[in-house]
C-alpha positions in Angstrom: 48.4 28.3 182.5 48.7 32.5 183.0 49.1 32.8 186.4 52.0 29.4 186.2 54.2 31.7 184.0 53.5 35.2 185.9 54.9 33.7 188.9 58.5 32.4 187.0 58.5 35.4 185.1 58.3 37.1 188.8 60.5 34.7 190.8 63.0 33.3 188.7 65.1 30.2 190.0 68.7 32.6 189.9 66.7 34.6 192.3 65.7 32.4 194.4 69.1 30.8 194.9 70.5 34.1 195.1 68.1 34.7 198.0 68.8 31.8 199.9 72.7 32.4 199.6 72.3 36.1 200.7 69.7 36.7 202.8 70.1 35.8 206.3 67.7 32.8 207.5 65.6 34.8 210.0 64.6 37.5 207.2 61.0 37.1 205.5 62.6 37.4 202.1 63.6 33.5 202.6 60.0 32.6 202.1 58.7 32.2 198.8 55.0 33.3 199.7 56.1 36.2 201.0 57.5 37.2 198.0 54.5 36.4 196.2 52.7 38.6 198.5 54.9 40.9 198.4 54.8 41.4 194.3 50.9 41.5 194.8 51.6 44.9 197.6 53.9 46.1 195.0 51.3 46.7 191.9 48.9 47.3 195.0 50.7 50.3 196.0 51.8 51.6 192.1 48.1 50.9 191.4 46.7 53.7 194.4 48.8 56.4 193.4 47.1 56.1 190.4 43.8 56.0 191.8 44.4 58.2 194.7 45.2 61.0 192.0 42.6 60.1 189.5 39.9 59.7 191.2 39.8 63.5 192.7 41.1 64.5 189.7 37.9 63.4 187.8 35.7 64.7 190.5 37.8 68.0 190.4 38.6 68.8 186.8 36.2 66.8 185.0 33.4 67.4 187.1 34.1 71.1 188.4 33.2 69.6 192.2 33.0 72.2 194.8 34.7 71.5 198.6 31.5 70.3 200.2 31.3 67.6 197.6 34.9 66.8 198.2 34.4 66.7 201.4 31.2 64.1 200.9 33.3 62.3 197.9 36.4 61.5 200.9 33.3 60.5 203.5 31.7 58.0 201.2 35.2 56.6 200.7 35.3 56.1 204.7 31.9 55.3 205.6 32.4 51.5 205.3 34.7 51.8 207.9 32.3 52.5 210.5 29.4 50.5 208.9 31.4 47.1 207.7 34.1 47.2 209.9 33.1 45.4 213.1 31.1 42.5 210.6 34.4 42.3 209.1 36.0 40.8 212.4 33.6 38.4 212.7 34.1 37.0 208.9 37.9 37.1 209.2 38.0 35.2 212.3 35.5 32.5 211.2 37.3 31.9 207.4 40.5 31.7 205.8 41.9 34.9 205.0 43.1 34.6 201.3 40.3 33.9 199.5 38.3 36.9 201.5 41.1 39.0 200.4 40.9 38.3 196.7 37.4 38.4 196.6 38.0 42.3 197.9 40.2 42.8 195.9 38.0 42.2 192.7 34.8 43.8 194.0 37.4 47.2 194.2 38.7 46.4 190.7 35.5 46.1 188.9 34.1 49.4 190.5 37.3 51.1 189.2 36.6 49.7 185.8 33.0 51.2 185.9 34.5 55.1 185.9 36.3 55.1 182.0 33.0 53.0 181.0 30.5 55.5 182.7 32.8 58.3 181.4 32.9 56.4 177.7 29.0 56.2 177.8 28.8 60.2 178.8 27.3 58.9 182.4 29.8 60.0 185.0 28.7 62.2 187.4 30.0 62.9 191.1 27.2 60.8 192.2 28.7 57.7 190.2 31.9 58.7 191.9 30.3 58.7 195.5 29.3 55.3 194.4 32.8 53.7 193.5 34.2 55.5 196.4 31.8 53.6 198.8 32.8 50.2 197.3 36.1 50.6 197.3 36.5 51.9 200.8 34.0 48.4 201.0 36.8 46.7 199.6 39.7 48.1 201.9 37.8 47.4 205.1 37.3 43.8 204.3 40.5 43.3 202.3 42.8 45.5 204.2 41.9 43.9 207.4 42.2 40.8 205.6 46.0 41.1 204.5 46.9 42.4 208.1 45.8 38.8 209.5 46.8 36.6 206.4 50.5 38.6 207.1 50.9 38.1 210.6 50.0 33.9 209.8 52.0 34.0 206.8 55.7 35.4 208.8 54.3 35.0 212.7 54.7 37.4 214.8 58.4 37.6 215.2 58.4 38.8 211.6 56.2 41.5 211.7 58.4 44.6 211.8 60.6 42.8 209.9 58.0 42.4 207.0 56.3 45.9 207.8 59.4 47.9 207.1 59.6 45.9 203.3 56.2 47.3 203.1 57.2 50.6 203.8 60.1 50.3 201.2 57.5 49.3 199.0 55.1 52.2 199.7 57.7 54.5 199.4 59.1 53.6 195.8 55.8 53.4 195.0 55.1 57.1 196.3 58.6 58.3 194.4 57.5 56.7 191.1 54.1 56.4 191.3 52.9 60.1 191.5 54.9 61.3 188.8 53.7 58.5 186.6 50.4 58.9 187.6 50.3 62.6 186.9 51.9 61.7 183.4 49.1 59.2 182.4 46.5 61.6 183.2 48.0 64.2 181.7 48.3 62.6 178.8 45.6 60.3 178.7 42.6 61.5 181.1 42.1 60.5 184.6 39.4 57.6 183.7 41.7 56.0 181.3 44.3 55.9 183.8 42.4 54.2 186.2 42.1 51.3 183.5 46.0 51.2 184.3 45.1 50.6 188.1 42.3 47.7 187.1 45.2 46.0 185.1 47.0 45.6 188.0 44.6 44.1 189.6 44.0 41.1 187.4 48.2 40.3 187.8 47.8 41.0 191.5 44.8 38.2 191.3 46.6 35.6 189.1 50.2 36.0 191.7 48.0 35.2 194.9 46.5 32.7 193.5 50.5 31.0 193.7 50.4 31.2 197.5 51.4 27.6 198.6 50.4 28.3 202.8 47.3 27.9 203.1 45.5 28.6 206.6 44.0 26.7 209.0 40.1 26.5 208.4 39.4 28.4 211.5 37.0 26.2 213.8 33.0 26.7 213.5 31.3 28.9 215.5 27.9 28.6 216.6 28.0 32.0 218.6 25.7 35.0 217.3 28.1 37.4 215.1 27.0 40.1 217.4 28.3 37.8 220.2 31.7 37.9 218.6 31.4 41.6 217.7 30.8 42.6 221.5 34.0 40.3 222.5 36.0 42.2 219.9 35.0 45.6 221.7 35.1 44.1 225.0 38.8 42.8 224.3 40.1 46.3 222.7 38.2 47.9 225.6 39.8 45.9 228.3 43.5 46.6 227.0 44.8 49.7 228.3 46.7 50.0 225.5 45.0 48.9 222.3 42.3 51.8 224.0 45.3 54.4 224.1 46.0 53.4 220.5 42.5 53.5 219.5 41.7 57.2 220.3 45.5 59.0 219.3 44.5 57.0 215.5 41.2 58.0 215.2 42.2 61.5 216.3 44.3 61.5 213.6 42.3 59.6 210.7 39.8 62.8 211.4 42.4 65.3 210.7 43.6 63.2 207.6 40.5 62.8 205.8 39.7 66.3 206.4 43.4 67.1 204.5 42.5 64.5 202.1 39.2 66.3 201.0 40.7 69.6 200.8 44.2 69.0 199.2 43.5 68.4 195.0 41.6 71.4 195.7 43.8 73.6 197.2 46.9 72.2 195.2 44.6 73.0 191.3 42.9 75.7 192.5 44.6 77.9 195.3 48.2 77.2 194.4 47.4 76.5 190.6 49.1 73.3 189.6 48.2 71.2 186.6 48.1 66.8 187.3 51.2 66.9 186.2 53.2 68.9 188.8 50.9 67.6 191.2 52.3 64.1 190.6 55.7 65.6 190.1 55.5 67.1 193.5 53.6 64.3 195.4 56.7 61.8 194.4 59.1 63.6 196.8 56.5 62.1 199.5 58.0 58.3 198.7 61.2 59.7 199.8 59.4 60.7 202.9 58.0 57.4 202.8 61.4 55.8 202.3 63.8 57.8 205.0 60.9 56.9 207.3 61.2 52.6 206.7 64.9 53.4 207.2 64.3 55.0 210.6 61.5 52.9 211.9 63.8 50.2 213.3 66.4 52.5 214.7 63.8 55.1 216.4 61.9 52.1 218.2 65.4 50.8 219.7 66.2 54.0 220.8 62.5 54.9 222.0 60.9 52.1 222.1 57.5 51.2 220.0 55.3 53.8 221.7 58.4 56.4 221.3 58.6 55.9 217.6 54.7 55.9 217.5 54.9 59.2 218.8 57.7 60.6 216.8 55.3 59.7 214.1 52.3 61.5 215.5 54.3 64.6 215.9 56.3 64.4 212.6 52.7 64.4 210.7 50.9 67.0 212.9 53.9 69.3 211.8 53.3 68.7 208.0 49.9 69.1 208.5 50.7 72.5 210.2 53.1 73.4 207.1 50.1 72.7 204.0 47.9 76.1 204.7 51.3 78.3 204.8 52.2 77.5 201.3 51.9 80.6 199.6 50.4 80.8 195.7 53.3 81.9 194.2 56.5 82.0 196.5 59.6 84.5 195.4 57.4 85.0 192.8 57.6 82.0 190.9 55.2 78.9 190.5 58.3 76.6 191.0 59.2 77.4 194.6 55.6 77.1 195.2 55.7 73.2 193.9 58.5 73.0 195.7 57.3 74.4 198.9 54.1 71.9 198.4 56.8 68.8 197.2 58.5 69.4 200.9 55.4 69.3 202.9 54.0 65.9 201.4 57.5 64.7 202.1 56.8 65.9 205.7 53.6 64.5 206.2 54.3 60.8 204.7 57.2 60.4 206.8 55.2 60.7 209.9 52.7 58.7 208.8 54.9 55.7 208.3 56.8 56.5 211.4 53.5 56.7 213.0 51.7 53.6 211.4 54.3 50.6 211.1 55.1 50.3 214.8 51.7 50.9 215.3 50.4 48.1 213.6 53.3 46.1 215.3 52.3 46.8 218.6 48.8 46.1 218.3 49.5 42.7 216.6 52.0 41.6 219.1 49.6 42.2 222.1 46.4 39.9 220.7 45.9 36.0 221.0 45.4 34.5 217.6 41.5 33.8 218.5 40.7 37.0 218.4 43.1 38.6 215.7 40.9 39.1 213.3 38.2 41.0 215.0 40.6 43.0 217.0 41.7 44.1 213.9 38.8 44.8 212.6 37.7 46.6 215.4 40.2 48.8 215.8 40.3 49.9 211.6 36.3 50.3 212.5 37.0 52.8 215.4 39.9 54.5 214.5 38.4 55.3 211.0 34.8 56.1 212.2 35.7 59.4 212.8 37.4 59.9 208.9 33.5 60.5 207.5 32.7 63.4 210.2 36.4 64.7 209.3 35.8 64.9 205.9 32.3 66.5 205.8 33.4 69.3 208.6 36.5 70.0 206.4 34.1 69.9 203.2 31.6 72.5 204.9 34.9 74.5 206.2 36.1 74.9 203.0 32.7 75.8 201.3 32.0 78.6 203.4 35.5 80.2 204.7 38.0 78.9 202.2 39.9 76.0 201.3 43.0 77.5 203.1 41.4 78.3 206.1 39.9 74.9 206.3 43.2 73.3 205.8 44.3 76.0 208.7 41.3 74.2 211.1 43.2 71.0 210.4 46.7 72.0 211.2 45.4 73.6 214.6 43.9 70.0 215.6 46.9 68.4 214.8 49.2 70.2 216.6 47.0 69.9 219.3 46.7 66.2 219.1 50.4 66.0 219.0 50.7 67.5 222.3 47.9 65.5 223.8 49.7 62.2 222.2 53.1 63.1 224.0 51.8 64.0 227.2 48.6 62.7 228.1 49.3 58.9 227.2 52.0 56.4 228.3 52.6 55.8 224.8 56.4 57.1 225.3 56.7 54.5 228.8 56.1 51.2 225.8 59.3 49.9 224.8 58.1 46.6 223.0 
């Protein structure tokens, strides 16, 4: 009953009529199921902003985590990509993707709900957060891959860039409003209670996803051993030179990004002296970076080709990583200028990441047939994020031994080397579509 009411509230008839009259016939927005799927994506993006800030804030400010412990937390969050990435591809090629995605979301919501419960019972510890981070990562491995494959079924390959650009615009809106909202909630209610807001968003999203009417055909039964399917997914990626190139470039990027993830909250709070509220406000500018990228991705792809657009994003994000350790603790003698500098760097990183991943995802989907699409997505996600735990642990170790700013400086140097290697050492700039 409630899910029926929810659907009527989120997509009322006059909005559907306006869409039919004003939206071009070829737009994915004319599909009611896509609009439902997109609404759940909006909830997910806004909720993610709360968790992205609240979980490390719990570790840093409530549990007084060290740089090594923050690196370990980031490693636990990315470890499921290495452990479950390849098996999830077999699951997705043998199952309907929407139920898999909904089950993954339910598991993530349950894990998040244990954080405020443990805090209320005075049981919250860094090891508890390790476990929660691992479960969240596992849910993202399976659910994220299922989402990408289901989106391809929902809009078709020709609609992927259109759909991905709308998802990027949604993310930009969440990145503009979400961090400020998350920072305010954490400042006002505390991080554990703020996480409950994300749990509520998951509940509404699950009710909404139940209203999607499109039903994927059940994949034909496979009598092959799962290890054989995993081998076929690896072989497909290895035998596609384009996918091989995308895999190693993305793997290096994720190694650097997870190192940055391990240290950036420590850097903002302990080195730059920012509160959760000011961090949230500064991170809002990152949303404008995603918005700018969502508007630029199509023109850049037309001008430089899909591969060239990927390289533009790689270079822009590398410059952002390089600027992070250069932010002084007191710029022009005022903390406000320091916050502004931090916000500009976040804008640069988020803009580059979006410019990199929107054409990257669309390109790898386009060159893959339906029969191995699930295994390709899972294989690429496993291969590209396999280095992330190592990056997080190395960054945590560097931050512990040499200082947080020096650790970020090492990440900056690696990002610049990757940008040069991507532009001069690959043929991506020649890939037009």
